[in-house]
VEXDREN-2710 file (C-alpha; in Angstrom, 1 decimal):
% VEXDREN-2710
k/r/px/py/pz
1/ILE/20.9/10.8/0.4
2/SER/18.0/10.2/-2.0
3/VAL/17.8/7.0/-4.4
4/SER/16.0/7.6/-7.8
5/ALA/17.5/5.4/-10.1
6/PHE/18.9/1.7/-9.9
7/LEU/21.0/-1.0/-11.7
8/LEU/19.1/-4.4/-12.3
9/ASN/22.4/-6.8/-13.5
10/ARG/21.4/-9.6/-15.8
11/SER/20.5/-12.1/-12.8
12/SER/18.3/-10.0/-11.5
13/ASP/19.3/-10.3/-8.4
14/LEU/19.6/-7.0/-6.3
15/ARG/22.0/-5.9/-4.0
16/LEU/22.1/-2.2/-3.1
17/VAL/23.0/-0.9/-0.1
18/THR/20.4/0.9/1.4
19/SER/21.1/1.4/5.0
20/LYS/21.4/5.4/4.6
21/VAL/19.5/5.6/2.3
22/ASP/16.2/7.9/3.5
23/ASN/14.2/8.6/-0.1
24/MET/13.1/6.0/-2.1
25/TYR/10.4/8.4/-4.4
26/LYS/9.8/6.3/-7.7
27/LEU/12.5/4.0/-8.2
28/PHE/10.9/1.1/-9.2
29/ASP/9.2/3.5/-10.8
30/ASN/7.4/2.5/-13.9
31/CYS/9.3/-1.2/-14.5
32/TYR/7.6/-2.4/-17.5
33/SER/9.2/-6.0/-17.6
34/LEU/9.8/-6.7/-14.2
35/THR/7.9/-9.5/-12.9
36/SER/9.7/-10.4/-9.4
37/LEU/11.1/-8.4/-6.8
38/ASP/13.1/-10.0/-3.7
39/LEU/13.5/-6.4/-1.1
40/SER/14.3/-8.7/1.9
41/ASN/17.8/-7.5/2.0
42/PHE/17.0/-3.5/1.7
43/ASP/17.5/-1.6/5.1
44/THR/14.6/1.1/5.3
45/SER/15.5/2.1/8.2
46/GLN/15.8/5.6/7.5
47/VAL/13.6/6.0/4.2
48/THR/11.4/9.1/4.8
49/ASP/9.2/9.1/1.3
50/MET/8.5/5.6/-0.8
51/GLN/5.9/7.7/-2.8
52/SER/5.4/6.1/-6.1
53/MET/8.1/4.2/-5.4
54/PHE/5.9/0.6/-6.8
55/TYR/4.3/2.5/-9.0
56/ASN/3.4/1.4/-12.2
57/CYS/4.8/-1.9/-12.5
58/THR/2.3/-3.6/-14.7
59/SER/4.4/-6.8/-14.8
60/LEU/5.2/-7.1/-11.3
61/SER/3.7/-10.4/-10.2
62/SER/5.5/-11.5/-6.9
63/ILE/6.8/-8.6/-4.0
64/ASN/8.9/-9.9/-1.0
65/LEU/8.4/-7.2/1.6
66/ASN/9.0/-9.1/4.4
67/ASN/11.9/-7.6/6.0
68/PHE/10.6/-4.0/5.0
69/ASN/11.5/-1.8/8.2
70/THR/9.3/1.3/8.2
71/ASN/9.5/3.3/11.3
72/ASN/10.7/6.5/9.9
73/THR/8.3/6.5/7.1
74/GLU/6.0/9.4/6.4
75/ASN/4.9/9.2/2.7
76/MET/3.4/6.1/1.4
77/GLU/1.1/7.5/-1.5
78/PHE/0.8/5.7/-4.5
79/MET/3.5/3.3/-3.7
80/PHE/2.3/0.2/-5.7
81/GLU/-0.7/2.4/-7.8
82/GLY/-0.6/0.4/-11.1
83/CYS/0.8/-2.6/-9.9
84/THR/-1.5/-4.9/-12.5
85/SER/-0.6/-8.2/-11.8
86/LEU/0.3/-8.3/-8.2
87/LYS/-2.4/-10.9/-6.8
88/ASN/-1.0/-10.3/-2.7
89/ILE/0.7/-8.0/-1.6
90/ASP/1.8/-8.5/2.4
91/VAL/2.2/-5.1/3.9
92/ASN/0.7/-6.4/7.4
93/HIS/3.7/-6.3/9.7
94/PHE/4.5/-2.3/8.4
95/ASP/5.0/0.2/11.2
96/THR/2.7/3.1/9.4
97/SER/2.5/5.2/12.8
98/LYS/4.3/8.0/11.4
99/VAL/2.5/7.8/7.5
100/THR/0.0/10.3/7.1
101/LEU/0.0/9.9/3.2
102/MET/-1.4/6.7/1.6
103/ASN/-3.7/8.8/-1.2
104/GLY/-3.3/5.9/-4.5
105/MET/-1.3/3.1/-1.9
106/PHE/-3.4/0.4/-3.5
107/SER/-5.3/2.4/-6.3
108/GLU/-4.9/0.7/-10.2
109/CYS/-4.3/-3.1/-8.2
110/SER/-6.3/-4.9/-10.5
111/SER/-5.4/-8.1/-9.8
112/LEU/-5.1/-7.8/-6.3
113/LEU/-7.7/-10.4/-4.8
114/SER/-7.4/-9.5/-0.9
115/ILE/-5.2/-7.0/1.4
116/ASN/-4.7/-7.3/5.8
117/LEU/-4.1/-4.0/6.9
118/THR/-4.9/-5.1/10.7
119/GLY/-1.6/-4.0/12.0
120/PHE/-1.2/-0.9/10.2
121/GLU/-1.2/2.3/13.2
122/THR/-2.9/4.7/11.1
123/SER/-4.1/7.6/13.3
124/ASN/-2.1/10.4/12.0
125/VAL/-3.0/9.6/8.3
126/VAL/-4.8/12.7/6.5
127/ASP/-6.0/11.2/3.1
128/MET/-6.5/8.1/1.7
129/TYR/-8.0/10.0/-1.5
130/CYS/-8.8/6.8/-4.1
131/MET/-6.8/3.8/-1.8
132/PHE/-8.8/1.3/-2.8
133/SER/-10.0/2.9/-6.4
134/ASP/-10.3/0.2/-9.5
135/CYS/-8.9/-2.8/-7.5
136/SER/-11.5/-4.4/-9.3
137/SER/-10.9/-8.4/-7.9
138/LEU/-10.5/-7.4/-4.3
139/SER/-13.0/-8.8/-2.8
140/TYR/-11.5/-8.9/1.1
141/ILE/-10.4/-6.0/3.3
142/ASP/-9.5/-6.3/6.7
143/LEU/-9.3/-3.1/8.5
144/THR/-9.4/-4.0/11.7
145/GLY/-7.0/-2.0/12.9
146/VAL/-7.2/1.3/11.0
147/ASN/-8.1/4.2/12.1
148/THR/-9.3/6.9/9.6
149/ILE/-10.5/9.3/12.8
150/ASN/-7.8/12.4/11.2
151/VAL/-8.3/11.5/7.8
152/LYS/-9.4/14.7/5.5
153/SER/-9.7/13.6/2.1
154/TYR/-10.6/9.8/1.8
155/GLN/-12.9/10.8/-1.9
156/ARG/-13.1/7.6/-3.9
157/ILE/-12.0/5.3/-1.2
158/PHE/-13.2/2.3/-2.8
159/ASP/-14.5/3.1/-6.2
160/GLY/-13.9/0.6/-8.8
161/VAL/-13.4/-2.3/-6.4
162/ASN/-15.2/-5.5/-6.7
163/GLU/-19.5/-5.7/-6.5
164/GLU/-19.3/-8.4/-4.0
165/GLY/-16.8/-8.9/-0.8
166/THR/-16.4/-9.1/3.1
167/ILE/-14.8/-5.4/4.9
168/VAL/-14.0/-6.4/8.1
169/PHE/-13.1/-2.9/10.4
170/ASN/-13.7/-1.1/13.9
171/ARG/-16.9/1.1/13.9
172/GLU/-14.7/2.7/16.3
173/PHE/-12.1/3.7/14.6
174/ILE/-14.2/4.4/10.9
175/LYS/-15.1/7.8/10.3
176/ASP/-18.5/8.2/9.6
177/GLU/-18.0/10.0/6.2
178/ILE/-15.7/7.1/5.4
179/TYR/-18.0/4.1/6.6
180/ASP/-20.6/5.9/4.4
181/LEU/-18.6/5.1/1.5
182/PHE/-17.6/1.1/2.0
183/PRO/-19.3/-1.1/-1.0
184/GLN/-22.9/-1.3/-0.3
185/ASN/-23.2/-5.2/-1.7
186/TRP/-20.2/-6.3/0.7
187/GLU/-20.4/-8.3/3.9
188/TYR/-20.1/-6.0/7.1
189/ILE/-17.9/-7.8/9.5
190/GLU/-17.1/-6.1/12.9
191/LYS/-14.4/-6.4/15.2
192/LYS/-12.9/-4.4/18.5
END
């Protein structure tokens, strides 16, 4: 079963039965007027593809993903790309153990101030190209749980981030090529 579109009623009350849905590709794509989303009642346990799910939701400033179950998700490409009004995204609880694609996941989130990915398990991820590119307000990234050893595509991962900030990471999990792309003027904090 694939979901490609949905209807919002006038009260913006989202009630969508999603327990059988396995594809949420572009579900909220280009929802320019959408300012907030509470998806805490979504059953996403069967979803394998979340590519571009919130792509270009330029007015979205609040999103509740507290109960998102991403146990089966393999694709998170461009998931939040272009969400230029989001200052915070709580995704630390995501189970990313099956995810292989994270390219552009947060790219162009120009209002995003910080991101905590300590809970991310990324040993199967092969693509992080442009993952944080053009996040021009981003000044804190916690990558403590992020493992980039199998990542093949990583170019432009931090292009266009804030000029100053802090990045927390476990050096053992960051391959040299990605470490060399860390923002130069940022403070580096190594954890194990």
